[in-house]
C-alpha positions in Angstrom: 18.9 -0.8 55.2 21.1 -3.2 53.5 21.9 -1.5 50.2 23.8 1.7 49.5 26.6 3.4 51.3 24.9 4.0 54.7 23.9 1.9 57.5 20.7 2.0 59.7 19.0 0.0 62.3 15.4 -0.1 63.5 14.7 -0.2 67.2 11.5 -1.3 68.8 10.5 0.7 72.0 7.7 2.6 73.6 8.8 6.1 72.5 6.6 7.6 75.3 9.0 6.1 77.8 12.1 8.3 78.1 14.1 5.5 79.7 13.5 3.2 76.7 14.4 6.1 74.3 17.6 6.7 76.2 18.6 3.0 75.9 17.9 3.1 72.2 20.0 6.2 71.7 22.8 4.7 73.7 22.7 1.6 71.5 22.9 3.7 68.4 25.8 5.7 69.7 27.7 2.6 70.8 27.1 0.7 67.6 27.9 3.6 65.2 30.2 5.8 67.2 27.8 8.8 67.3 24.5 10.1 66.1 24.0 12.3 63.1 20.3 12.0 62.1 17.1 11.3 63.9 14.1 10.0 62.0 11.2 10.5 64.5 8.7 8.2 62.8 6.6 7.0 65.6 2.9 6.4 65.2 -0.1 4.3 66.2 -1.8 1.9 63.9 -5.4 2.8 64.8 -8.4 2.4 62.7 -10.6 4.6 64.8 -9.9 7.4 67.2 -12.1 7.7 70.3 -11.9 9.4 73.7 -10.2 6.4 75.2 -7.3 6.5 72.7 -6.5 10.2 73.3 -3.8 9.6 76.0 -1.9 7.2 73.7 -2.2 9.6 70.7 -1.0 12.6 72.8 1.8 10.5 74.2 3.1 9.4 70.9 2.4 12.7 69.2 4.0 15.0 71.8 5.9 13.1 74.5 7.7 10.9 72.0 9.1 13.9 70.1 10.3 15.5 73.3 12.0 12.3 74.5 13.7 11.5 71.2 14.6 15.1 70.4 16.2 15.9 73.8 18.0 12.6 74.1 19.5 12.8 70.6 20.3 16.5 70.9 22.4 15.8 74.0 24.3 13.1 72.2 24.9 15.1 69.0 26.3 18.2 70.7 29.9 18.6 70.0 29.9 16.7 66.8 30.3 18.5 63.5 27.0 20.4 62.9 25.5 19.3 66.2 25.6 22.6 68.0 
């Protein structure tokens, strides 16, 4: 995001990996001084869904939300509106 009053960064990671998510959240907090908003926009670019793709779909669909949500919630507690 380069226009407008706000700032944003994009981070590449495997959102199914809680450790990678934690590193990403730490980078955001260090760079911006806190965390106010989470845009949980993870997905897989798959043309077809088959039984072998199920673990990846479930991981991104469920585990990623859990990882990002819990990591960000811990960092936003105590900030205005973060309780």
